N, C-alpha and C positions, 0 to 999 in steps of 0.2 A: 526374481523379484526381490529376494533378500539383499542381493548385491546392489540393486537400485536404491533401496531404502537406506542402506549403509552409506552409499555415496551422498545421498541427500543429507543425512545426519552430519557427515563430515563437512559438507559445504555450509550447512547451517551454523555449525560451531565456528568455522572460520569467519563467517560474516559477523557473528556475535562478538568474537574477540576483536575484530577490526572496528566495530561500532563502539565498543567500550573504550578503545584508544582514541577514537576521533570524536567522541560525543561532545565534550566541552560544555555540558549543561544544556544542550539543545534538545528539544523534543524530537522523537523519531516518527517517521512515516512508515508504518508497518504494513506490509502487503500479505494477503492470504488468498490463495486460489483454492477452489473446490472443483469438483467435476462439473457443476452447473453454474456457479456464481463466482464473483470476484469481490473481495472486501479490502478496504483500506481504512486505517485509523491513525490519527496523530496522537501519540502518547507522551505524557510528561512523566518520565521514570522517577524523577526526584519526588514528586508528589503522589505518584501512583494513580494518575487520573487520565482518562481519555478526553482529549480536548475537541476532537472532531472525528466524525465517522461517516463513511459512505460505502454503499454496496450496490451491486447490480441486481440484487434480489428484490423483487417487487415487495413493497410494504414500507415499514418505517425505515428511514435513512436511505431510501432508494434514490439512485441517481439515474437509472435507466428507465425507460418507459415499459409498461406492462404489455401483456398480450402475446409475448413470445414464449415458446416452450423452454428455451435455454437462454441464458444471459452470460455467455462466456466468450464472446467474440472480441476482437481487437477494438472494434468500435465501442463496445460496452466498456472496455477498460479505459478508453479515452474519456468517456462520459464520467466514469467514476473518478478519474484523475482530475478532471476539471472541477467536479463537485467537491472533492476533498480539499483542493486548493482554495476554493471560494469559502468553504466552511472554516478552514484553518485561518485564513486571513481575517474572517469575521470574528474569530476567537482571539485575534491579536498575535498570531504566530506567523512570522515571515520567513524564518529560516528553520530548516529541519535537517535531520540526518536520515538518509533513505535506507530502510531496513527491508531488503528483499527476501529475508528469510533464507532458505536454502535454494530458492528458485534462481534459475539462470536469468541474467539480464538480457532477455530476448522475448520477442512476441508481445504478449499481453502485459508483462511486467514493464517492459521498455515503453510500451504505448502509454501506460498509466503515468510513468515517470515524466515522459516528455509532455504529456497534457498538463500535468501539475506544474511543470516549469513554465509552460506557455501561459498558464493562468496566473502566474505571479509568485509561486512558491519557490524559494531558493534552497538548493542543496547541491 
């Protein structure tokens, strides 16, 4: 388990360094996964503000419908991707830098990114 966490930390650091080089003043689309839910937010690092937020967790900011026990499927990630893109465009953000954290670009993370691109967000 410790080895897995160490690899995750190294991947996260690599992504962070690459984002700092490629940022160019653009807001970043940060992705967070938990065991039950999926979160995405567009952050303006220069001002330290969150411009848009979407989650698969039922309640405030929810993009997915309620009634299910878990909201961690690829379909829910696509819903969150579409919602974050719509909310970012409404906030006046068209281009972002994709911050996948230490997560691999596969499965739910990839589904969110592709849904956000299809909804009009450019990165």
